[in-house]
C-alpha positions in Angstrom: 9.2 -16.7 -6.7 12.3 -15.4 -4.5 14.9 -18.5 -3.9 14.5 -18.6 -0.3 12.8 -21.4 2.0 8.9 -21.1 2.1 7.8 -18.3 4.2 4.0 -17.0 4.7 4.5 -14.0 2.5 5.6 -16.0 -0.6 3.2 -17.3 -3.3 -0.4 -18.9 -2.9 0.2 -19.2 0.9 -0.5 -15.9 2.8 -3.7 -15.7 4.9 -5.0 -18.8 3.4 -4.8 -20.5 6.7 -6.4 -17.8 8.2 -9.3 -17.6 6.1 -12.0 -19.5 8.2 -10.8 -17.2 11.1 -11.6 -14.2 9.2 -15.0 -15.5 7.6 -16.2 -16.3 11.0 -15.0 -12.8 12.6 -17.4 -10.9 10.2 -20.5 -11.0 8.2 -20.8 -13.6 5.4 -21.3 -10.9 2.9 -19.9 -12.1 -0.4 -18.5 -15.0 1.1 -18.4 -16.9 -2.3 -15.7 -14.4 -3.5 -11.9 -15.4 -3.2 -9.3 -13.0 -4.2 -5.7 -13.3 -5.6 -3.2 -10.5 -5.0 -0.4 -10.3 -7.5 2.6 -8.1 -6.6 5.4 -7.7 -4.3 5.6 -6.8 -0.7 8.6 -4.8 -1.2 6.5 -2.3 -3.2 4.3 0.4 -1.4 1.7 0.0 -3.9 1.1 -4.2 -3.4 1.3 -3.1 0.5 -1.3 -0.5 0.2 -3.5 -3.1 -1.3 -2.9 -5.6 1.2 -3.5 -3.1 4.2 -6.9 -2.5 2.7 -7.6 -6.1 2.5 -6.4 -6.4 6.1 -8.6 -3.5 7.3 -11.6 -5.4 6.0 -10.6 -8.5 7.3 -10.5 -9.9 4.1 -8.4 -13.1 3.1 -6.2 -13.7 -0.1 -4.0 -15.5 -2.1 -0.6 -13.9 -2.9 1.2 -14.6 -6.4 4.7 -12.9 -6.1 5.6 -10.8 -9.1 9.5 -10.2 -8.7 9.8 -6.5 -9.5 13.6 -6.7 -8.7 13.9 -9.0 -11.8 11.9 -7.1 -13.7 9.2 -9.7 -14.2 6.4 -6.5 -14.6 7.9 -5.8 -17.9 7.5 -9.3 -19.9 4.9 -9.6 -22.4 3.0 -12.0 -20.1 2.7 -9.6 -17.5 1.5 -6.7 -19.6 -1.4 -8.9 -20.5 -2.4 -8.6 -16.8 -1.6 -5.0 -16.5 -1.2 -2.8 -19.7 1.3 -0.4 -17.9 3.5 -3.2 -16.2 2.8 -2.5 -12.9 1.5 -4.2 -9.5 -0.3 -5.2 -8.1 -3.2 -6.8 -9.7 -6.2 -8.2 -7.7 -8.0 -11.0 -9.5 -11.6 -12.0 -8.1 -12.4 -15.7 -8.3 -15.4 -17.6 -7.8 -16.0 -20.9 -5.5 -14.8 -22.8 -8.8 -11.3 -20.8 -8.8 -12.6 -19.1 -11.9 -11.7 -15.5 -12.5 -14.8 -13.4 -12.8 -13.1 -9.9 -12.4 -9.8 -8.0 -12.5 -8.5 -5.0 -11.3 -5.3 -3.2 -11.7 -4.1 -0.1 -9.3 -3.8 -0.2 -5.7 -6.2 2.7 -5.3 -8.7 0.8 -7.4 -8.4 -2.2 -5.7 -8.5 -0.5 -2.1 -11.8 1.2 -3.3 -13.0 -2.0 -4.8 -12.5 -4.0 -1.2 -13.9 -1.0 0.5 -17.2 -1.1 -1.3 -17.7 -4.6 -2.0 -17.3 -5.0 2.0 -18.7 -2.1 3.1 -20.6 -4.0 5.9 -17.5 -5.9 7.1 -14.4 -4.5 8.9 -13.5 -1.0 9.3 -15.3 1.6 7.2 -12.8 3.1 4.7 -15.0 5.5 2.9 -17.6 8.0 4.1 -21.5 7.3 3.8 -22.5 8.1 0.4 -25.5 10.0 1.8 -23.1 12.3 3.9 -22.4 14.6 0.9 -20.1 17.1 2.5 -17.9 14.0 4.1 -17.9 12.2 0.7 -16.9 15.8 -0.9 -14.1 16.3 1.8 -12.9 12.5 1.2 -12.9 13.0 -2.5 -11.1 16.2 -2.5 -8.6 14.7 0.1 -8.0 11.6 -2.5 -6.9 14.0 -5.1 -4.6 16.1 -3.1 -3.2 12.8 -1.8 -2.3 11.3 -5.3 -1.7 14.9 -7.0 0.6 16.5 -4.6 2.2 14.1 -2.1 2.1 10.7 -3.2 3.5 11.1 -6.7 6.5 13.1 -5.4 7.1 11.0 -2.3 7.7 8.2 -4.8 10.0 10.4 -7.0 11.9 11.1 -3.6 12.0 7.6 -2.2 12.4 5.9 -5.2 15.7 7.8 -6.1 17.2 7.0 -2.8 16.0 3.4 -2.3 14.9 1.7 -5.1 17.1 3.2 -8.1 20.6 1.7 -6.3 18.8 -1.8 -6.1 18.0 -1.7 -9.7 21.3 -0.3 -10.8 19.4 2.9 -12.2 21.3 5.8 -12.1 20.1 8.4 -9.8 19.2 12.1 -10.4 21.9 14.8 -9.5 21.9 15.8 -6.0 20.4 19.3 -7.1 17.4 17.9 -8.5 16.9 15.5 -5.4 16.9 18.7 -3.4 14.3 20.1 -5.4 11.9 17.1 -5.2 12.6 17.3 -1.2 11.5 21.2 -1.5 8.5 20.2 -3.2 7.7 17.3 -0.8 8.4 19.3 1.9 5.8 21.8 0.9 3.3 19.1 0.7 3.9 18.1 3.9 3.7 21.2 5.6 -0.2 21.7 3.9 -0.8 18.2 5.4 0.1 19.2 8.6 -2.0 22.2 8.3 -5.1 20.3 7.4 -4.5 18.0 10.2 -4.5 20.6 12.7 -8.2 21.0 12.0 -9.2 17.4 11.6 -8.2 14.0 13.1 -7.3 12.3 9.5 -6.3 13.2 6.1 -9.8 12.1 4.7 -12.0 13.8 7.3 -13.4 12.9 10.6 -12.6 9.2 10.1 -9.9 7.0 9.1 -10.2 6.1 5.2 -8.4 5.3 2.2 -6.8 8.6 2.1 -4.8 7.6 5.3 -4.1 4.2 3.8 -2.7 5.4 0.6 -0.4 8.1 2.3 1.0 5.6 5.0 3.4 3.8 3.1 5.2 7.0 2.0 5.4 8.6 5.5 6.8 5.6 6.8 9.3 5.3 4.2 10.3 9.2 4.8 10.5 8.4 8.3 13.0 5.6 7.7 15.0 8.1 5.4 15.3 11.2 7.8 14.6 9.7 11.0 11.4 10.6 12.9 12.9 13.6 14.9 14.0 15.1 12.0 11.3 14.5 10.0 8.6 15.5 12.2 10.3 18.5 13.3 7.9 21.0 12.1 5.2 19.0 11.4 3.3 18.4 15.1 0.1 17.4 13.7 1.3 15.2 11.2 3.2 13.5 13.8 0.0 13.4 16.1 -1.8 11.8 13.3 1.1 9.1 12.4 1.5 7.9 16.1 -2.4 7.2 15.8 -2.6 5.5 12.5 0.4 3.5 12.9 -0.8 1.8 15.9 -3.7 0.0 13.7 -3.5 -3.8 13.7 -3.9 -4.0 10.2 -1.2 -1.4 9.3 1.5 -3.4 11.6 0.5 -6.5 9.8 1.1 -4.8 6.6 4.5 -3.6 7.5 5.3 -7.1 8.7 4.8 -8.1 5.0 6.9 -5.7 3.8 9.7 -6.3 6.2 9.6 -10.1 5.8 9.8 -9.5 2.1 12.9 -7.2 2.4 14.5 -9.4 5.0 14.1 -12.5 2.4 15.7 -10.3 -0.4 18.8 -9.5 2.0 19.4 -13.0 3.0 19.2 -13.9 -0.9 21.5 -11.2 -1.7 24.0 -11.9 1.1 23.8 -15.4 0.1 24.5 -14.7 -3.7 21.3 -16.0 -4.7 19.1 -14.6 -7.2 16.7 -12.1 -6.0 
């Protein structure tokens, strides 16, 4: 737990107070299931899982795993995630007993989209629409293979490594990462010249998986510079970034970053 006054984003607290409101807003499908999200809201991967939950109007409880204090590297955490990462989603029954555990943000998002397919916003194509499903899966593969992995290398070197005291790569190497990333962004821009969203005609998980990285790149480069040669990506971003679920997910990360900054300024432990 971060050493700062209680906040709605902190452990065991977030969205519990909104569960009744959300249950009334959507179908009673899987009403007996409850969720515990373990992670850190400064992590784009944890935010990805939270964004999927928000799009589906699904409530959850939050257990903070402080990645800045390397809590993911403990033997206890590796029992939860064999690679020592976040996020982790525990599925609980009405007696608070864990009945299932899912690791990895993409797997969590797919699980939530499938279990709550009739609730909130649809995040995957109808399985009966073979062409739409194939387009979605193609885009999902491209996202993880050619965009997000490279974006993590670039953003992580600039943002995360200095915080953790990890040596950064040489400038020439970082330029090489950016060149690879820039190429991927231009391909994405070309794809968006022919369709409204990355995964097809509708907003899907592929957009959710991409959004945290585009957001960080905008913060690093500035919107005008970043989008200078990416007009279709700009149009896409101006559309998806207005989604209420995304705004709320950003609020979680912003609050976590603010708490971290205040703790550091006060000389408290992160």
